[in-house]
N, CA, C and O atoms as a MOPAC input file, in Angstrom:
PM7 MOZYME 1SCF
protein

 N      0.67700 1    -1.16900 1     0.12900 1
 C      0.07800 1    -0.04800 1     0.32500 1
 C      0.97100 1     1.04300 1     0.16800 1
 O      2.04200 1     0.93800 1     0.76500 1
 N      0.69400 1     2.46600 1    -0.76200 1
 C      1.69700 1     3.36600 1    -1.21300 1
 C      0.80600 1     4.53000 1     0.02700 1
 O     -0.37100 1     4.75900 1     0.30300 1
 N      1.61000 1     4.82800 1     0.31000 1
 C      1.71900 1     6.56300 1     1.66800 1
 C      0.50000 1     6.76200 1     0.77900 1
 O     -0.46200 1     6.06400 1     1.10000 1
 N      0.36100 1     7.42100 1    -0.08200 1
 C     -0.88900 1     8.03200 1    -0.61400 1
 C     -2.24900 1     8.14900 1    -0.37900 1
 O     -3.09100 1     9.02900 1    -0.20100 1
 N     -2.13300 1     6.60100 1    -0.46200 1
 C     -3.80800 1     5.97800 1     0.13400 1
 C     -3.66200 1     5.74200 1     1.39500 1
 O     -4.75200 1     5.45900 1     1.89200 1
 N     -2.77300 1     5.72700 1     2.17600 1
 C     -3.54700 1     5.82200 1     3.22000 1
 C     -3.42100 1     6.91000 1     4.04300 1
 O     -3.78300 1     6.78100 1     5.21300 1
 N     -2.77200 1     8.44400 1     3.48500 1
 C     -3.24100 1     9.60600 1     3.94400 1
 C     -4.50900 1    10.23000 1     3.84700 1
 O     -4.77300 1    10.88100 1     4.85900 1
 N     -5.40800 1    10.25100 1     2.94500 1
 C     -6.73100 1    10.30200 1     3.25100 1
 C     -7.33300 1     9.07500 1     4.02400 1
 O     -8.40100 1     9.43200 1     4.52100 1
 N     -7.11200 1     8.05600 1     4.24900 1
 C     -7.92600 1     7.65600 1     5.29000 1
 C     -7.85100 1     8.21500 1     6.55000 1
 O     -8.72100 1     8.47500 1     7.38200 1
 N     -6.43800 1     8.37700 1     6.53600 1
 C     -6.06300 1     8.55400 1     8.36400 1
 C     -6.68700 1    10.13500 1     8.65100 1
 O     -7.06500 1    10.59700 1     9.72800 1
 N     -6.65700 1    10.87300 1     7.14800 1
 C     -7.65400 1    12.54500 1     7.54600 1
 C     -8.78000 1    12.12000 1     7.84500 1
 O     -9.40800 1    12.62600 1     8.77500 1
 N     -9.30800 1    11.00200 1     7.04200 1
 C    -11.08600 1    10.57600 1     7.61500 1
 C    -10.86800 1    10.30200 1     8.71000 1
 O    -11.52300 1    10.91000 1     9.55700 1
 N     -9.90800 1     9.32700 1     9.15000 1
 C    -10.39600 1     8.77700 1    10.36100 1
 C    -10.20900 1     9.85000 1    11.72100 1
 O    -10.78100 1     9.86400 1    12.81100 1
 N     -9.14400 1    10.72800 1    11.13400 1
 C     -9.31000 1    11.62100 1    12.15300 1
 C    -10.40300 1    12.54200 1    12.37600 1
 O    -10.67200 1    12.88800 1    13.52600 1
 N    -11.14000 1    13.02400 1    11.26100 1
 C    -12.06900 1    14.04600 1    11.18500 1
 C    -13.24600 1    13.00900 1    12.19400 1
 O    -13.69700 1    13.20600 1    13.32200 1
 N    -13.37600 1    12.34100 1    11.61500 1
 C    -14.49400 1    11.47400 1    12.45100 1
 C    -13.76100 1    11.85600 1    13.99900 1
 O    -14.19500 1    12.86300 1    14.55900 1
 N    -12.98800 1    11.30000 1    14.48100 1
 C    -12.41700 1    11.87100 1    15.57800 1
 C    -12.85500 1    12.62800 1    16.19800 1
 O    -13.76200 1    12.57700 1    17.02900 1
 N    -12.22900 1    13.42800 1    15.84000 1
 C    -12.84100 1    15.41100 1    16.16000 1
 C    -14.45000 1    15.56900 1    16.19700 1
 O    -14.96300 1    16.13200 1    17.16400 1
 N    -15.16400 1    15.11700 1    15.24400 1
 C    -17.01900 1    15.24300 1    15.46800 1
 C    -16.97200 1    14.43800 1    16.39700 1
 O    -17.80200 1    14.96100 1    17.14000 1
 N    -16.69900 1    13.73700 1    16.81500 1
 C    -17.07000 1    12.52300 1    18.00900 1
 C    -16.43900 1    13.51900 1    19.40000 1
 O    -17.07500 1    13.39100 1    20.44600 1
 N    -15.42900 1    14.32200 1    19.41300 1
 C    -15.27300 1    15.27400 1    20.29800 1
 C    -15.99000 1    16.29000 1    20.37400 1
 O    -16.70100 1    16.54900 1    21.34600 1
 N    -15.87900 1    17.02400 1    19.29300 1
 C    -16.84100 1    17.94000 1    19.37400 1
 C    -18.17700 1    17.97800 1    19.40100 1
 O    -18.82100 1    19.02300 1    19.49900 1
 N    -18.76600 1    16.60100 1    19.29900 1
 C    -20.51800 1    16.85900 1    19.63400 1
 C    -20.10700 1    16.51000 1    21.12800 1
 O    -21.06700 1    16.86400 1    21.81100 1
 N    -19.20500 1    16.02300 1    21.87900 1
 C    -19.14300 1    15.87900 1    23.55000 1
 C    -20.12300 1    17.61400 1    24.18700 1
 O    -20.16500 1    18.78700 1    23.81800 1
 N    -20.83000 1    16.65200 1    25.44600 1
 C    -21.21800 1    17.95500 1    25.81700 1
 C    -22.55100 1    18.54800 1    25.08400 1
 O    -22.96600 1    19.33800 1    25.93200 1
 N    -23.30200 1    18.59700 1    24.16300 1
 C    -23.92700 1    19.16300 1    23.25100 1
 C    -25.37900 1    17.99400 1    23.81200 1
 O    -26.40100 1    18.51800 1    24.25600 1
 N    -25.29200 1    16.79100 1    23.73100 1
 C    -26.37700 1    16.41300 1    24.63600 1
 C    -27.30300 1    15.81400 1    23.22200 1
 O    -26.73100 1    15.31000 1    22.25600 1
 N    -28.82400 1    15.97600 1    23.30800 1
 C    -29.79000 1    15.41800 1    22.35100 1
 C    -29.55000 1    16.87800 1    21.48700 1
 O    -30.04600 1    16.65100 1    20.38400 1
 N    -29.16700 1    17.87100 1    21.49200 1
 C    -29.33800 1    19.44700 1    21.03500 1
 C    -28.39400 1    19.03800 1    19.96300 1
 O    -28.83900 1    18.95200 1    18.81800 1
 N    -27.03000 1    18.75100 1    20.21700 1
 C    -26.73900 1    18.62200 1    19.15800 1
 C    -25.75900 1    19.63400 1    18.44600 1
 O    -25.01200 1    20.33300 1    19.13100 1
 N    -25.76700 1    19.71200 1    17.01900 1
 C    -24.93900 1    20.75300 1    16.40500 1
 C    -25.36000 1    20.33100 1    14.95800 1
 O    -25.74200 1    19.31200 1    14.38100 1
 N    -25.07900 1    21.70200 1    14.65600 1
 C    -25.30200 1    21.87800 1    12.78000 1
 C    -24.00500 1    21.54800 1    12.17200 1
 O    -22.94800 1    21.41900 1    12.78900 1
 N    -24.21000 1    21.40000 1    10.68300 1
 C    -22.91100 1    20.91800 1     9.93800 1
 C    -22.15600 1    21.75100 1     9.73200 1
 O    -21.04200 1    21.56200 1     9.24200 1
 N    -22.50200 1    22.56300 1     9.98400 1
 C    -22.14200 1    24.89600 1     9.73100 1
 C    -21.39500 1    24.32100 1    11.22600 1
 O    -20.47100 1    23.51400 1    11.12800 1
 N    -21.72000 1    24.65000 1    12.18700 1
 C    -21.23800 1    24.37700 1    14.09400 1
 C    -20.05900 1    23.46900 1    13.91300 1
 O    -18.92200 1    23.82100 1    14.22600 1
 N    -20.28600 1    22.53500 1    13.50700 1
 C    -19.16200 1    21.55600 1    13.35900 1
 C    -18.24300 1    21.96800 1    12.32500 1
 O    -17.04600 1    21.90100 1    12.60400 1
 N    -18.53100 1    22.32000 1    11.35000 1
 C    -17.22500 1    22.85300 1    10.61300 1
 C    -17.10100 1    24.27800 1    11.30600 1
 O    -15.91600 1    24.60800 1    11.27500 1
 N    -17.62700 1    24.92200 1    11.71500 1
 C    -16.96300 1    26.23100 1    12.06000 1
 C    -15.48600 1    25.55300 1    13.64700 1
 O    -14.28200 1    25.76300 1    13.79100 1
 N    -16.20300 1    25.00300 1    14.20400 1
 C    -15.56400 1    24.55600 1    15.35700 1
 C    -14.27500 1    23.72000 1    15.49200 1
 O    -13.33200 1    23.81000 1    16.27700 1
 N    -14.56200 1    22.80400 1    14.38400 1
 C    -13.82300 1    22.32500 1    13.07600 1
 C    -12.17600 1    22.66400 1    12.68600 1
 O    -11.10500 1    22.05900 1    12.64400 1
 N    -12.80800 1    24.29200 1    12.38400 1
 C    -12.27000 1    25.10900 1    11.14800 1
 C    -12.05200 1    23.98200 1    10.30000 1
 O    -10.97600 1    23.38900 1    10.37400 1
 N    -13.16600 1    23.51900 1     9.30000 1
 C    -12.80400 1    21.95400 1     8.49800 1
 C    -13.86800 1    23.05800 1     7.47000 1
 O    -14.47300 1    24.11400 1     7.65800 1
 N    -13.65000 1    22.04700 1     6.26400 1
 C    -14.92700 1    22.63500 1     5.22600 1
 C    -16.40300 1    22.05600 1     4.81200 1
 O    -16.69800 1    21.02000 1     4.21700 1
 N    -17.19600 1    23.07300 1     5.33100 1
 C    -18.52000 1    22.00200 1     5.43700 1
 C    -18.59300 1    21.11100 1     4.74400 1
 O    -19.17100 1    20.16100 1     5.27300 1
 N    -18.08600 1    20.85400 1     3.19900 1
 C    -18.46900 1    20.09900 1     2.39500 1
 C    -17.73000 1    18.58500 1     2.79800 1
 O    -18.11200 1    17.49200 1     2.38100 1
 N    -16.68700 1    18.80900 1     3.62800 1
 C    -15.70000 1    17.61200 1     3.83900 1
 C    -16.41200 1    16.79400 1     5.26600 1
 O    -16.19900 1    15.65100 1     5.66900 1
 N    -17.46200 1    18.03200 1     5.91100 1
 C    -17.96600 1    17.57000 1     7.44200 1
 C    -19.20800 1    16.34900 1     6.82100 1
 O    -19.47900 1    15.20700 1     7.19200 1
 N    -19.73200 1    17.19100 1     5.77500 1
 C    -20.69900 1    16.69000 1     4.82000 1
 C    -20.75600 1    15.45000 1     4.23400 1
 O    -21.80000 1    14.87900 1     3.91700 1
 N    -19.65100 1    15.03200 1     4.08800 1
 C    -19.16600 1    13.64600 1     3.61600 1
 C    -18.82700 1    13.11100 1     4.19100 1
 O    -18.41500 1    12.08300 1     3.65500 1
 N    -18.59600 1    13.17200 1     5.97600 1
 C    -18.01100 1    12.29500 1     6.95900 1
 C    -19.55800 1    11.82400 1     7.79100 1
 O    -19.79700 1    10.73800 1     8.32000 1
 N    -20.34100 1    12.87100 1     7.70300 1
 C    -21.76000 1    12.55800 1     8.68000 1
 C    -22.06600 1    11.07800 1     8.13800 1
 O    -21.96100 1    10.07800 1     8.84900 1
 N    -22.33500 1    11.06600 1     7.21100 1
 C    -23.53700 1     9.65700 1     6.27800 1
 C    -22.37000 1     8.54500 1     7.11400 1
 O    -22.79200 1     8.48700 1     8.26900 1
 N    -21.33600 1     7.82500 1     7.02000 1
 C    -20.92100 1     6.61700 1     7.67800 1
 C    -20.91000 1     6.98200 1     8.71300 1
 O    -20.46300 1     5.98200 1     9.27300 1
 N    -21.10600 1     7.89200 1     9.68700 1
 C    -21.11700 1     8.00900 1    10.83700 1
 C    -22.70800 1     7.82100 1    11.31200 1
 O    -23.14300 1     7.44100 1    12.39900 1
 N    -23.20900 1     8.10800 1    10.45700 1
 C    -24.92800 1     8.18000 1    10.79500 1
 C    -25.12400 1     6.23700 1    10.72500 1
 O    -25.68600 1     5.58100 1    11.60200 1
 N    -24.59900 1     5.76100 1     9.66700 1
 C    -24.52700 1     4.70700 1     9.37700 1
 C    -24.36700 1     3.45200 1    10.82600 1
 O    -25.07500 1     2.62000 1    11.39400 1
 N    -22.82200 1     4.05400 1    10.91200 1
 C    -22.87300 1     2.89400 1    11.93700 1
 C    -23.03800 1     3.13000 1    13.37600 1
 O    -22.66900 1     2.47500 1    14.35000 1
 N    -23.77600 1     4.38400 1    13.24600 1
 C    -24.77600 1     4.23900 1    14.58700 1
 C    -24.27300 1     5.45600 1    15.93300 1
 O    -24.85200 1     5.75900 1    16.97600 1
 N    -22.66200 1     6.04000 1    15.20200 1
 C    -21.73400 1     6.67900 1    15.54900 1
 C    -22.59700 1     8.15500 1    16.14200 1
 O    -22.46000 1     8.64600 1    17.26200 1
 N    -23.58600 1     8.71400 1    14.92400 1
 C    -24.24800 1     9.78000 1    15.44900 1
 C    -24.97100 1     9.42800 1    15.08500 1
 O    -24.94800 1     8.37200 1    14.45200 1
 N    -26.36500 1    10.36400 1    15.35800 1
 C    -27.73000 1    10.11900 1    15.03800 1
 C    -28.14000 1    11.72700 1    14.17300 1
 O    -27.44000 1    12.67600 1    14.52400 1
 N    -29.03400 1    11.95900 1    13.28400 1
 C    -29.44700 1    13.40300 1    13.08900 1
 C    -31.00800 1    13.66100 1    13.57800 1
 O    -32.10200 1    13.21100 1    13.23500 1
 N    -30.62100 1    14.45800 1    14.39600 1
 C    -31.94700 1    14.81200 1    14.69300 1
 C    -32.75200 1    15.80100 1    14.29500 1
 O    -32.26500 1    16.85000 1    13.87500 1
 N    -34.67000 1    15.52800 1    14.40100 1
 C    -35.23100 1    16.55800 1    13.50000 1
 C    -34.81300 1    17.79900 1    13.22800 1
 O    -35.13700 1    18.43500 1    12.22500 1
 N    -33.67600 1    18.39200 1    14.60000 1
 C    -33.99200 1    20.18900 1    14.23200 1
 C    -32.54200 1    20.05200 1    12.51300 1
 O    -32.33300 1    21.06700 1    11.84700 1
 N    -32.11000 1    19.24900 1    12.30700 1
 C    -31.21000 1    18.88700 1    11.52000 1
 C    -29.89500 1    19.08200 1    12.07300 1
 O    -28.97100 1    19.46200 1    11.35400 1
 N    -29.78500 1    18.90700 1    12.98700 1
 C    -28.43200 1    18.76300 1    14.12800 1
 C    -28.08400 1    17.21700 1    14.54200 1
 O    -28.77900 1    16.23800 1    14.81500 1
 N    -26.43600 1    17.50500 1    14.44300 1
 C    -26.12500 1    15.95700 1    14.98700 1
 C    -25.58300 1    16.02000 1    16.20800 1
 O    -24.92100 1    16.90200 1    16.75400 1
 N    -26.02100 1    14.76400 1    16.63400 1
 C    -25.83700 1    14.40100 1    18.01500 1
 C    -24.92700 1    13.08200 1    18.56400 1
 O    -25.19500 1    12.37000 1    17.59500 1
 N    -24.35500 1    12.52200 1    19.10500 1
 C    -23.84200 1    11.28800 1    19.84200 1
 C    -24.75300 1     9.89300 1    19.15600 1
 O    -25.98300 1     9.92700 1    19.17400 1
 N    -24.30500 1     9.17800 1    18.80300 1
 C    -26.03400 1     8.35200 1    18.28400 1
 C    -25.42200 1     7.29500 1    19.53400 1
 O    -24.44800 1     7.48900 1    20.26100 1
 N    -26.34800 1     6.13100 1    19.50100 1
 C    -26.96100 1     5.19500 1    19.84400 1
 C    -25.33300 1     3.83400 1    20.23400 1
 O    -25.00500 1     3.35700 1    21.32100 1
 N    -24.96400 1     3.70500 1    19.42200 1
 C    -23.63800 1     2.72900 1    19.11900 1
 C    -22.53700 1     3.47700 1    20.45200 1
 O    -21.93800 1     3.00200 1    21.41700 1
 N    -22.69200 1     4.94100 1    19.83500 1
 C    -21.22700 1     5.26400 1    20.64800 1
 C    -22.01500 1     5.42400 1    22.41900 1
 O    -21.18200 1     5.83300 1    23.22800 1
 N    -22.77500 1     5.28200 1    22.75100 1
 C    -23.33800 1     5.99000 1    23.83400 1
 C    -22.82200 1     4.34900 1    24.43100 1
 O    -21.99800 1     4.08600 1    25.30800 1
 N    -23.62200 1     3.46300 1    23.61700 1
 C    -23.55100 1     2.18800 1    23.90300 1
 C    -22.31300 1     1.97000 1    24.48800 1
 O    -22.09100 1     1.48400 1    25.59700 1
 N    -21.46500 1     2.39700 1    23.59500 1
 C    -19.74100 1     1.69600 1    23.66300 1
 C    -19.24200 1     2.68200 1    25.48200 1
 O    -18.56800 1     2.22300 1    26.40400 1
 N    -19.79200 1     3.83500 1    25.39700 1
 C    -19.37300 1     4.16700 1    26.48000 1
 C    -19.90900 1     3.48900 1    27.56800 1
 O    -19.13600 1     2.90700 1    28.32900 1
 N    -21.15700 1     3.46900 1    27.77400 1
 C    -21.61200 1     2.56100 1    28.47200 1
 C    -21.15000 1     1.73700 1    29.21300 1
 O    -21.26100 1     1.81200 1    30.43700 1
 N    -20.44500 1     0.64500 1    28.49300 1
 C    -19.88700 1    -0.55900 1    28.52600 1
 C    -18.76000 1    -0.41600 1    28.91300 1
 O    -18.26800 1    -1.34800 1    29.54900 1
 N    -17.87100 1     0.93100 1    28.63800 1
 C    -16.67700 1     1.09700 1    29.49700 1
 C    -16.67500 1     1.79200 1    31.12600 1
 O    -15.87400 1     1.68700 1    32.05500 1
 N    -17.83400 1     2.45700 1    30.98800 1
 C    -18.24900 1     2.28300 1    32.39100 1
 C    -18.58300 1     1.24300 1    33.46700 1
 O    -18.30000 1     1.15200 1    34.66100 1
 N    -19.27800 1     0.50600 1    32.62500 1
 C    -19.68900 1    -1.14200 1    33.48700 1
 C    -18.64100 1    -1.62300 1    33.63400 1
 O    -18.24900 1    -1.83100 1    34.78200 1
 N    -17.70500 1    -2.01600 1    32.33300 1
 C    -16.59900 1    -2.36200 1    33.44500 1
 C    -15.59600 1    -1.85700 1    34.14900 1
 O    -14.87900 1    -2.39800 1    34.99100 1
 N    -15.60600 1    -0.36700 1    33.57800 1
 C    -14.90800 1     0.39000 1    34.94700 1
 C    -15.62700 1     0.26300 1    36.32300 1
 O    -14.89100 1     0.37900 1    37.30200 1
 N    -16.83500 1     0.06100 1    36.53000 1
 C    -16.82700 1     0.00600 1    38.17600 1
 C    -17.15400 1    -1.60800 1    38.52000 1
 O    -17.28300 1    -1.91000 1    39.70600 1
 N    -17.29400 1    -2.67700 1    37.45700 1
 C    -16.53000 1    -4.05000 1    37.93300 1
 C    -15.54100 1    -4.10300 1    38.48000 1
 O    -15.37900 1    -4.59400 1    39.59800 1
 N    -14.41900 1    -3.43600 1    37.55000 1
 C    -13.21400 1    -3.73000 1    37.87700 1
 C    -12.65700 1    -2.46400 1    39.32000 1
 O    -11.50700 1    -2.49300 1    39.75900 1
 N    -13.56100 1    -1.62100 1    39.76400 1
 C    -13.65600 1    -1.04100 1    41.04800 1
 C    -13.64600 1    -1.47200 1    42.01700 1
 O    -12.88600 1    -1.36100 1    42.97900 1
 N    -15.22600 1    -2.45500 1    41.67700 1
 C    -15.75100 1    -3.28700 1    42.85100 1
 C    -14.74600 1    -4.39800 1    42.91600 1
 O    -14.43100 1    -4.62100 1    44.08500 1
 N    -14.23600 1    -5.04500 1    42.18700 1
 C    -12.93700 1    -6.19900 1    41.92000 1
 C    -12.01300 1    -5.54700 1    43.17100 1
 O    -11.77100 1    -6.08300 1    44.25300 1
 N    -11.60600 1    -4.32700 1    42.72700 1
 C    -10.11300 1    -3.94400 1    43.98400 1
 C    -10.97900 1    -3.30200 1    45.41600 1
 O    -10.55200 1    -3.42800 1    46.56400 1
 N    -11.95800 1    -2.77100 1    45.13300 1
 C    -12.55500 1    -2.19600 1    46.74900 1
 C    -12.55400 1    -4.03700 1    47.45500 1
 O    -12.09700 1    -4.19000 1    48.58800 1
 N    -13.06100 1    -5.21600 1    46.71300 1
 C    -13.23100 1    -6.12700 1    47.67900 1
 C    -11.60400 1    -6.65800 1    48.19100 1
 O    -11.20400 1    -6.79800 1    49.34700 1
 N    -10.89300 1    -6.87600 1    46.96600 1
 C     -9.43300 1    -7.13300 1    47.38300 1
 C     -8.91800 1    -6.41000 1    48.31700 1
 O     -8.45900 1    -7.09000 1    49.23500 1
 N     -8.80500 1    -5.16200 1    48.45400 1
 C     -8.71300 1    -4.03400 1    49.71600 1
 C     -9.42600 1    -4.54000 1    51.08000 1
 O     -8.77600 1    -4.54900 1    52.12600 1
 N    -10.25200 1    -4.79900 1    51.05800 1
 C    -11.00400 1    -4.96700 1    52.48100 1
 C    -10.71700 1    -6.33900 1    52.47900 1
 O    -11.14700 1    -6.66800 1    53.58400 1
 N    -10.18600 1    -7.54500 1    51.85900 1
 C     -9.57400 1    -8.75300 1    52.41000 1
 C     -8.48700 1    -8.89000 1    52.54400 1
 O     -8.12200 1    -9.86500 1    53.20100 1
 N     -7.38300 1    -7.87900 1    51.92300 1
 C     -6.49000 1    -7.49200 1    52.89300 1
 C     -6.35500 1    -6.80400 1    54.18200 1
 O     -5.58500 1    -7.03900 1    55.11300 1
 N     -7.08100 1    -6.08700 1    54.07300 1
 C     -7.10100 1    -5.32700 1    55.68300 1
 C     -7.73500 1    -5.99500 1    56.58000 1
 O     -7.43000 1    -5.78700 1    57.75400 1
 N     -8.89000 1    -7.07100 1    56.22700 1
 C     -9.28700 1    -7.79200 1    57.23300 1
 C     -8.42800 1    -8.89300 1    57.53500 1
 O     -8.82500 1    -9.53500 1    58.50700 1
 N     -7.50300 1    -9.26300 1    57.07300 1
 C     -6.71900 1   -10.67700 1    56.95500 1
 C     -5.31100 1   -10.34600 1    58.15100 1
 O     -4.48200 1   -11.16500 1    58.54800 1
 N     -5.42300 1    -8.90100 1    58.50100 1
 C     -4.30300 1    -8.43600 1    59.66500 1
 C     -4.95600 1    -8.37300 1    60.96800 1
 O     -4.31200 1    -8.05000 1    61.96600 1

């Protein structure tokens, strides 16, 4: 694979990640295509080309207002991470209690 074929994919991947980060904190209100373009200092056309794939994968959703918000699949990933983190924390707490109770 040549380096020229890697760069566009890398650029698109970076744009996807930047869009996800930009939507953080906007809840279900989301942001318009123009808002995203301004925040990310991107051409609105590039944003428009990226959004359909993100919608198809469930990472974002288009609201009735025309704004874009974080999607169900993205939220499920976040919730799974939090659940795993909670389970790890509970295991650590149990281990800590066993260690201190055996003294």
